[in-house]
Residue frames as a rotation matrix with the C-alpha (Angstrom) as fourth column:
UNK 1
0.204 -0.170 0.964 -126.69
-0.749 -0.662 0.042 37.01
0.631 -0.730 -0.262 -50.97
UNK 2
-0.613 -0.427 -0.665 -126.76
0.002 0.841 -0.542 33.60
0.790 -0.333 -0.514 -49.28
UNK 3
0.459 0.839 -0.291 -128.90
0.232 0.203 0.951 32.25
0.857 -0.505 -0.102 -46.50
UNK 4
-0.078 -0.371 0.925 -128.47
-0.833 -0.486 -0.265 33.49
0.548 -0.791 -0.272 -42.95
UNK 5
0.234 0.055 -0.971 -127.49
0.255 0.960 0.115 30.65
0.938 -0.275 0.211 -40.62
UNK 6
0.236 -0.154 0.959 -127.52
-0.893 -0.424 0.152 30.69
0.383 -0.893 -0.238 -36.80
UNK 7
0.467 -0.180 -0.866 -125.56
0.184 0.977 -0.104 28.02
0.865 -0.110 0.489 -34.96
UNK 8
0.961 -0.258 -0.096 -123.89
0.084 -0.058 0.995 27.38
-0.262 -0.965 -0.034 -31.63
UNK 9
0.546 -0.829 -0.118 -120.32
-0.783 -0.456 -0.424 28.63
0.298 0.324 -0.898 -31.68
UNK 10
0.826 -0.454 -0.334 -117.35
0.496 0.867 0.049 26.32
0.267 -0.206 0.941 -31.45
UNK 11
0.446 -0.752 -0.486 -113.88
0.451 -0.280 0.847 26.97
-0.773 -0.597 0.214 -30.07
UNK 12
-0.342 -0.582 0.738 -112.82
0.926 -0.076 0.370 27.81
-0.159 0.810 0.565 -33.65
UNK 13
0.354 0.586 0.728 -115.05
0.665 -0.706 0.245 30.92
0.658 0.398 -0.640 -33.42
UNK 14
0.328 -0.204 -0.922 -113.13
0.883 -0.281 0.376 32.42
-0.336 -0.938 0.088 -30.47
UNK 15
-0.738 -0.669 -0.088 -111.31
0.587 -0.700 0.407 35.06
-0.334 0.248 0.909 -32.56
UNK 16
-0.542 0.621 0.566 -114.56
0.353 -0.444 0.824 36.18
0.763 0.646 0.022 -34.23
UNK 17
0.448 0.731 -0.515 -116.34
0.770 -0.022 0.638 36.32
0.455 -0.682 -0.573 -30.88
UNK 18
0.033 -0.495 -0.868 -113.66
0.824 -0.479 0.304 38.44
-0.566 -0.725 0.392 -29.24
UNK 19
-0.870 -0.310 0.383 -113.54
0.485 -0.676 0.555 40.75
0.087 0.669 0.739 -32.29
UNK 20
-0.106 0.918 0.382 -117.28
0.402 -0.312 0.861 41.38
0.910 0.245 -0.336 -31.90
UNK 21
0.476 0.200 -0.856 -116.93
0.879 -0.106 0.464 41.92
0.002 -0.974 -0.227 -28.15
UNK 22
-0.472 -0.750 -0.464 -114.27
0.696 -0.639 0.326 44.55
-0.541 -0.169 0.824 -28.83
UNK 23
-0.785 0.255 0.564 -116.35
0.356 -0.560 0.748 46.16
0.507 0.788 0.349 -31.57
UNK 24
0.305 0.931 -0.202 -119.33
0.673 -0.061 0.737 46.27
0.674 -0.360 -0.645 -29.21
UNK 25
0.231 -0.318 -0.920 -117.18
0.866 -0.363 0.343 47.98
-0.443 -0.876 0.191 -26.55
UNK 26
-0.825 -0.553 0.116 -115.96
0.529 -0.682 0.505 50.44
-0.200 0.478 0.855 -29.19
UNK 27
-0.343 0.798 0.495 -119.56
0.495 -0.294 0.818 51.23
0.798 0.526 -0.294 -30.18
UNK 28
0.687 0.633 -0.357 -120.24
0.598 -0.214 0.772 52.10
0.412 -0.744 -0.526 -26.54
UNK 29
0.414 -0.632 0.655 -117.09
-0.359 -0.775 -0.521 54.24
0.837 -0.019 -0.548 -26.22
UNK 30
0.726 -0.104 0.680 -115.80
-0.652 0.211 0.728 51.74
-0.219 -0.972 0.085 -23.68
UNK 31
0.722 -0.483 -0.496 -113.03
-0.072 0.660 -0.748 49.96
0.688 0.575 0.442 -25.58
UNK 32
-0.218 -0.869 0.443 -110.57
-0.584 -0.248 -0.773 50.95
0.782 -0.428 -0.453 -22.83
UNK 33
-0.023 0.298 0.954 -112.58
-0.969 0.227 -0.094 48.83
-0.245 -0.927 0.284 -20.35
UNK 34
0.895 0.435 -0.099 -112.67
-0.442 0.835 -0.327 45.68
-0.059 0.336 0.940 -22.50
UNK 35
-0.057 -0.974 0.218 -109.83
-0.938 0.127 0.322 43.26
-0.341 -0.186 -0.921 -21.73
UNK 36
0.580 0.380 0.721 -111.27
-0.242 0.925 -0.293 40.01
-0.778 -0.004 0.628 -23.12
UNK 37
-0.413 -0.753 -0.513 -108.95
-0.832 0.082 0.549 37.94
-0.371 0.653 -0.660 -25.30
UNK 38
0.207 0.418 -0.885 -109.56
-0.762 0.636 0.122 34.98
0.613 0.649 0.450 -27.61
UNK 39
-0.666 -0.506 -0.549 -107.78
-0.034 0.755 -0.655 32.85
0.745 -0.417 -0.520 -25.02
UNK 40
-0.819 0.460 0.343 -110.33
-0.471 -0.198 -0.860 34.00
-0.327 -0.866 0.379 -22.40
UNK 41
0.122 0.909 -0.398 -113.14
-0.991 0.089 -0.101 32.93
-0.056 0.407 0.912 -24.73
UNK 42
-0.015 -0.195 -0.981 -111.53
-0.433 0.885 -0.170 29.55
0.901 0.423 -0.098 -25.38
UNK 43
-0.881 -0.432 -0.192 -110.79
-0.012 0.427 -0.904 28.90
0.472 -0.795 -0.382 -21.69
UNK 44
-0.825 0.544 0.154 -114.05
-0.326 -0.236 -0.915 30.14
-0.462 -0.805 0.372 -20.15
UNK 45
0.051 0.916 -0.399 -116.48
-0.933 -0.100 -0.347 29.19
-0.357 0.390 0.849 -22.92
UNK 46
0.600 0.140 -0.788 -115.03
-0.607 0.721 -0.334 25.96
0.522 0.679 0.517 -24.23
UNK 47
-0.527 -0.832 0.174 -112.94
-0.710 0.319 -0.628 24.61
0.467 -0.454 -0.759 -21.35
UNK 48
-0.851 0.106 -0.514 -113.82
0.254 0.940 -0.226 21.87
0.459 -0.323 -0.828 -18.86
UNK 49
-0.300 0.781 -0.548 -116.52
0.838 -0.059 -0.543 24.00
-0.456 -0.622 -0.636 -17.15
UNK 50
-0.603 0.050 0.796 -118.01
0.597 -0.634 0.492 26.36
0.529 0.772 0.353 -19.76
UNK 51
-0.686 0.289 -0.668 -119.39
0.458 -0.541 -0.705 29.54
-0.565 -0.790 0.238 -18.20
UNK 52
-0.034 0.665 -0.746 -121.29
-0.518 -0.650 -0.556 30.73
-0.855 0.367 0.367 -21.28
UNK 53
-0.111 0.060 0.992 -122.46
0.777 0.628 0.049 29.75
-0.620 0.776 -0.116 -24.73
UNK 54
-0.466 -0.065 -0.882 -122.54
-0.363 -0.895 0.258 31.76
-0.807 0.441 0.394 -27.93
UNK 55
0.436 0.553 0.710 -124.81
0.629 0.377 -0.680 31.70
-0.644 0.743 -0.183 -30.93
UNK 56
-0.614 -0.600 -0.513 -123.31
-0.013 -0.642 0.767 33.06
-0.789 0.477 0.386 -34.14
UNK 57
0.677 0.735 0.044 -125.14
0.123 -0.053 -0.991 34.33
-0.726 0.676 -0.126 -37.18
UNK 58
-0.450 -0.883 -0.131 -123.29
-0.084 -0.104 0.991 33.85
-0.889 0.457 -0.027 -40.42
UNK 59
0.829 0.539 -0.152 -123.73
-0.195 0.022 -0.981 34.16
-0.525 0.842 0.123 -44.13
UNK 60
0.827 -0.521 -0.212 -121.35
-0.061 0.291 -0.955 32.35
0.559 0.802 0.208 -46.48
UNK 61
0.388 -0.656 -0.647 -119.09
0.843 0.537 -0.039 31.42
0.373 -0.530 0.761 -43.51
UNK 62
-0.592 -0.507 0.627 -118.74
0.188 -0.843 -0.505 35.10
0.784 -0.181 0.594 -42.51
UNK 63
-0.307 0.449 -0.839 -119.80
0.952 0.138 -0.275 35.78
-0.008 -0.883 -0.470 -38.92
UNK 64
-0.293 0.335 0.895 -122.21
0.323 -0.847 0.423 38.73
0.900 0.413 0.140 -38.86
UNK 65
0.057 0.372 0.926 -123.30
-0.762 -0.583 0.281 38.68
0.645 -0.722 0.250 -35.24
UNK 66
-0.598 -0.272 -0.754 -123.35
0.236 0.839 -0.490 36.86
0.766 -0.471 -0.438 -31.97
UNK 67
0.455 0.680 0.575 -125.45
-0.576 -0.268 0.772 36.31
0.679 -0.683 0.270 -28.86
UNK 68
-0.659 -0.673 -0.335 -123.49
-0.071 0.499 -0.864 35.35
0.749 -0.546 -0.376 -25.73
UNK 69
0.292 0.853 0.432 -125.69
-0.705 -0.114 0.701 33.82
0.647 -0.509 0.568 -23.03
UNK 70
-0.852 -0.492 -0.181 -125.70
-0.235 0.667 -0.707 31.66
0.468 -0.559 -0.684 -19.94
UNK 71
0.188 0.881 -0.434 -128.17
0.269 0.379 0.885 29.71
0.945 -0.283 -0.166 -17.87
UNK 72
-0.842 -0.325 0.431 -128.80
-0.327 -0.329 -0.886 31.01
0.429 -0.887 0.171 -14.36
UNK 73
-0.522 0.671 -0.526 -131.16
0.782 0.623 0.019 29.69
0.341 -0.401 -0.850 -11.73
UNK 74
-0.428 0.501 0.752 -134.13
-0.359 -0.858 0.367 31.91
0.830 -0.113 0.547 -10.95
UNK 75
-0.994 0.037 -0.104 -135.06
0.110 0.380 -0.918 31.55
0.005 -0.924 -0.382 -7.30
UNK 76
-0.457 0.882 -0.116 -138.56
-0.606 -0.404 -0.685 32.88
-0.651 -0.243 0.719 -8.09
UNK 77
0.111 0.476 -0.872 -139.19
-0.949 0.311 0.049 30.71
0.295 0.823 0.486 -11.15
UNK 78
0.394 -0.055 0.917 -137.67
-0.541 0.793 0.281 27.64
-0.743 -0.607 0.282 -9.52
UNK 79
0.711 -0.179 0.680 -136.03
0.598 0.663 -0.450 26.87
-0.371 0.727 0.578 -12.86
UNK 80
-0.435 -0.891 -0.129 -133.16
0.624 -0.402 0.670 28.12
-0.649 0.211 0.731 -14.95
UNK 81
0.819 0.514 -0.257 -133.56
0.156 -0.629 -0.761 31.15
-0.553 0.583 -0.595 -17.17
UNK 82
0.177 -0.778 0.602 -131.32
0.971 0.037 -0.238 32.38
0.163 0.627 0.762 -19.96
UNK 83
0.553 -0.136 -0.822 -129.37
0.214 -0.930 0.298 35.56
-0.805 -0.341 -0.485 -19.39
UNK 84
0.691 -0.288 0.662 -128.25
0.665 -0.104 -0.739 37.32
0.282 0.952 0.120 -22.56
UNK 85
0.205 -0.731 -0.651 -124.84
0.680 -0.372 0.632 38.81
-0.704 -0.572 0.421 -21.79
UNK 86
-0.490 -0.432 -0.757 -124.14
-0.269 -0.752 0.602 40.31
-0.829 0.499 0.252 -25.21
UNK 87
0.456 0.513 0.728 -125.94
0.682 0.323 -0.656 40.71
-0.571 0.795 -0.202 -28.50
UNK 88
-0.089 -0.540 -0.837 -123.90
-0.304 -0.786 0.539 42.22
-0.949 0.302 -0.094 -31.28
UNK 89
0.584 0.212 0.784 -124.39
0.693 0.373 -0.617 42.49
-0.423 0.904 0.071 -35.02
UNK 90
-0.527 -0.849 0.037 -121.75
0.723 -0.425 0.545 44.07
-0.447 0.314 0.838 -37.25
UNK 91
-0.325 0.418 -0.848 -122.78
-0.186 -0.908 -0.376 47.50
-0.927 0.035 0.373 -38.57
UNK 92
-0.766 -0.027 -0.643 -122.86
-0.641 -0.055 0.766 46.28
-0.056 0.998 0.025 -42.18
UNK 93
-0.826 0.431 -0.362 -125.27
0.282 0.874 0.397 43.47
0.487 0.226 -0.843 -41.26
UNK 94
-0.769 0.567 -0.295 -127.68
0.173 -0.260 -0.950 45.50
-0.615 -0.782 0.102 -39.14
UNK 95
-0.079 0.893 -0.443 -131.29
-0.685 -0.371 -0.627 45.64
-0.724 0.254 0.641 -40.31
UNK 96
-0.367 -0.121 -0.922 -130.65
-0.852 0.441 0.282 42.45
0.372 0.889 -0.265 -42.28
UNK 97
0.577 0.758 -0.303 -132.34
-0.542 0.633 0.553 40.04
0.611 -0.155 0.776 -39.90
UNK 98
-0.249 -0.755 -0.606 -129.29
0.064 0.612 -0.789 38.75
0.966 -0.235 -0.104 -38.01
UNK 99
-0.838 -0.060 0.543 -130.33
-0.499 -0.322 -0.805 40.20
0.223 -0.945 0.240 -34.64
UNK 100
0.154 0.974 0.165 -133.87
-0.988 0.157 -0.007 38.86
-0.033 -0.162 0.986 -34.95
UNK 101
0.478 -0.017 -0.878 -132.54
-0.341 0.918 -0.204 35.45
0.809 0.397 0.433 -36.06
UNK 102
-0.626 -0.760 -0.176 -130.15
-0.066 0.277 -0.959 35.28
0.777 -0.588 -0.224 -33.09
UNK 103
-0.704 0.405 0.583 -132.89
-0.701 -0.265 -0.662 36.17
-0.114 -0.875 0.471 -30.59
UNK 104
0.393 0.858 -0.331 -135.36
-0.892 0.443 0.090 33.78
0.224 0.260 0.939 -32.24
UNK 105
0.124 -0.431 -0.894 -132.85
-0.075 0.894 -0.442 30.93
0.989 0.122 0.078 -31.95
UNK 106
-0.876 -0.430 0.219 -132.19
-0.209 -0.070 -0.975 31.92
0.435 -0.900 -0.028 -28.33
UNK 107
-0.215 0.891 0.400 -135.94
-0.971 -0.154 -0.180 31.85
-0.099 -0.428 0.898 -27.66
UNK 108
0.542 0.374 -0.752 -136.14
-0.537 0.843 0.032 28.34
0.646 0.387 0.658 -29.15
UNK 109
-0.403 -0.766 -0.501 -133.22
0.058 0.525 -0.849 27.25
0.913 -0.371 -0.168 -26.95
UNK 110
-0.753 0.196 0.628 -135.01
-0.652 -0.352 -0.671 28.68
0.089 -0.915 0.393 -23.90
UNK 111
0.315 0.949 -0.013 -138.12
-0.947 0.315 0.062 26.66
0.064 -0.007 0.998 -24.74
UNK 112
0.364 -0.243 -0.899 -136.09
-0.247 0.906 -0.345 23.49
0.898 0.347 0.269 -25.44
UNK 113
-0.614 -0.736 -0.286 -134.32
0.147 0.249 -0.957 23.83
0.775 -0.630 -0.044 -22.08
UNK 114
0.128 0.776 -0.618 -137.46
0.865 0.218 0.453 24.61
0.486 -0.592 -0.643 -20.09
UNK 115
-0.783 -0.432 -0.446 -136.41
0.588 -0.748 -0.308 28.19
-0.200 -0.504 0.840 -19.39
UNK 116
0.166 0.986 -0.013 -139.49
0.941 -0.162 -0.299 30.40
-0.297 0.037 -0.954 -18.90
UNK 117
0.959 0.192 -0.207 -137.73
0.136 -0.957 -0.258 33.67
-0.247 0.219 -0.944 -19.76
UNK 118
0.066 -0.935 0.350 -134.70
0.924 -0.075 -0.374 35.47
0.376 0.348 0.859 -21.15
UNK 119
0.835 0.120 -0.536 -133.31
0.381 -0.830 0.408 38.49
-0.396 -0.545 -0.739 -19.29
UNK 120
-0.035 -0.902 0.431 -130.75
0.956 -0.156 -0.248 41.07
0.291 0.404 0.867 -20.39
UNK 121
0.204 -0.029 -0.978 -129.52
0.544 -0.828 0.138 44.57
-0.814 -0.560 -0.153 -19.61
UNK 122
0.178 -0.096 0.979 -129.50
0.918 -0.342 -0.201 47.52
0.355 0.935 0.028 -22.00
UNK 123
-0.730 -0.459 -0.506 -127.99
0.603 -0.781 -0.161 50.97
-0.322 -0.423 0.847 -21.60
UNK 124
0.068 0.814 -0.576 -130.36
0.334 -0.563 -0.756 53.96
-0.940 -0.141 -0.310 -21.75
UNK 125
0.112 -0.088 -0.990 -128.84
-0.663 -0.749 -0.008 55.25
-0.740 0.657 -0.142 -24.98
UNK 126
-0.747 -0.390 0.538 -128.76
0.058 0.769 0.637 51.95
-0.662 0.507 -0.552 -26.87
UNK 127
-0.482 0.577 -0.659 -130.65
-0.861 -0.450 0.236 52.40
-0.160 0.681 0.714 -30.17
UNK 128
-0.798 0.169 -0.579 -131.51
-0.097 0.912 0.399 48.67
0.595 0.374 -0.711 -30.14
UNK 129
-0.864 0.499 0.065 -134.07
-0.032 0.074 -0.997 49.31
-0.502 -0.863 -0.048 -27.39
UNK 130
-0.119 0.848 -0.516 -136.75
-0.890 -0.322 -0.324 50.02
-0.441 0.421 0.793 -30.00
UNK 131
-0.344 -0.106 -0.933 -135.87
-0.660 0.734 0.160 46.76
0.668 0.671 -0.322 -31.73
UNK 132
-0.975 -0.046 -0.219 -136.35
0.119 0.721 -0.683 44.89
0.190 -0.691 -0.697 -28.44
UNK 133
-0.558 0.827 -0.071 -139.72
-0.383 -0.333 -0.861 46.58
-0.736 -0.454 0.503 -27.90
UNK 134
-0.073 0.521 -0.851 -140.85
-0.995 0.020 0.098 45.55
0.068 0.853 0.517 -31.39
UNK 135
-0.617 -0.223 -0.755 -140.02
-0.268 0.961 -0.065 41.94
0.740 0.162 -0.653 -30.48
UNK 136
0.458 0.869 -0.187 -142.28
-0.010 0.215 0.976 42.21
0.889 -0.445 0.107 -27.43
UNK 137
-0.343 -0.639 -0.688 -139.58
0.770 0.228 -0.596 42.59
0.538 -0.734 0.414 -24.76
UNK 138
0.755 0.637 0.153 -140.63
0.399 -0.633 0.663 44.64
0.520 -0.440 -0.732 -21.77
UNK 139
-0.334 -0.815 0.473 -138.55
0.023 -0.509 -0.861 47.26
0.942 -0.276 0.189 -20.01
UNK 140
0.297 0.394 -0.870 -138.63
0.836 0.333 0.437 46.82
0.462 -0.856 -0.231 -16.24
UNK 141
0.199 -0.153 0.968 -138.76
-0.083 -0.987 -0.139 50.31
0.976 -0.053 -0.210 -14.74
UNK 142
0.795 0.259 0.549 -138.84
-0.526 -0.156 0.836 49.04
0.302 -0.953 0.013 -11.18
UNK 143
0.788 -0.613 -0.061 -135.50
0.591 0.723 0.358 47.18
-0.176 -0.318 0.932 -11.26
UNK 144
0.785 -0.616 -0.062 -132.07
-0.619 -0.779 -0.099 48.79
0.012 0.116 -0.993 -10.83
UNK 145
0.719 -0.626 -0.301 -128.79
0.390 0.722 -0.571 47.26
0.575 0.293 0.764 -11.84
UNK 146
0.839 -0.491 0.236 -125.97
-0.495 -0.507 0.705 47.46
-0.227 -0.708 -0.669 -9.29
UNK 147
0.622 -0.724 -0.297 -122.26
0.213 0.521 -0.826 46.73
0.753 0.451 0.478 -9.61
UNK 148
0.862 -0.487 0.141 -119.57
-0.264 -0.193 0.945 46.22
-0.433 -0.852 -0.295 -7.00
UNK 149
0.734 -0.653 0.187 -116.02
0.562 0.429 -0.707 46.44
0.382 0.624 0.682 -8.37
UNK 150
0.150 -0.801 0.579 -112.53
0.064 -0.576 -0.815 47.80
0.987 0.159 -0.035 -7.86
UNK 151
-0.761 -0.525 0.381 -111.70
-0.262 -0.288 -0.921 49.37
0.593 -0.801 0.082 -4.51
UNK 152
-0.070 0.817 0.572 -115.23
-0.991 -0.121 0.052 48.91
0.112 -0.564 0.818 -3.18
UNK 153
0.719 0.278 -0.637 -115.12
-0.321 0.946 0.049 45.19
0.616 0.169 0.769 -3.99
UNK 154
-0.188 -0.894 -0.407 -111.68
0.211 0.368 -0.905 44.84
0.959 -0.256 0.120 -2.36
UNK 155
-0.658 -0.035 0.752 -112.79
-0.613 -0.554 -0.563 46.79
0.437 -0.832 0.343 0.71
UNK 156
0.365 0.888 0.279 -115.87
-0.919 0.297 0.258 44.62
0.147 -0.351 0.925 1.20
UNK 157
0.604 -0.186 -0.775 -113.94
-0.075 0.955 -0.287 41.39
0.794 0.231 0.563 0.62
UNK 158
-0.463 -0.885 -0.048 -111.48
0.046 0.030 -0.999 42.37
0.885 -0.465 0.027 3.36
UNK 159
-0.159 0.469 0.869 -114.20
-0.897 -0.436 0.071 42.81
0.412 -0.768 0.490 6.03
């Protein structure tokens, strides 16, 4: 079967990363909202000012999953934290340890970088929520996620 390997992505992984982003959007019936291209990944993740990093899980040079993350400053911690933007494992590789390996490597990176926590958002109907609970992640009932976009964003920007 081959050993599972988790590594930091390189620019050569851009096509695999964008394929998983699109597959993730498809899984959430939101493919029509996903506009990310491989060029976006190369420019924003591997350009002169990278905005994110990606861990990839692979077996025999086949990418099975990815964890896209970024460092953000926590005003309450007084230090950076890691924010997990996307975690995706291909359907064929699920329940094979790739998700756990990606999050374990991310946890090690957090410790290495002095980040006291990892935060992420999950939809109510995401079946991975049980997986996160088994890892010890806590669901924060008292926080609400807000988004400003489209016409509302334009309207506010014009004030």
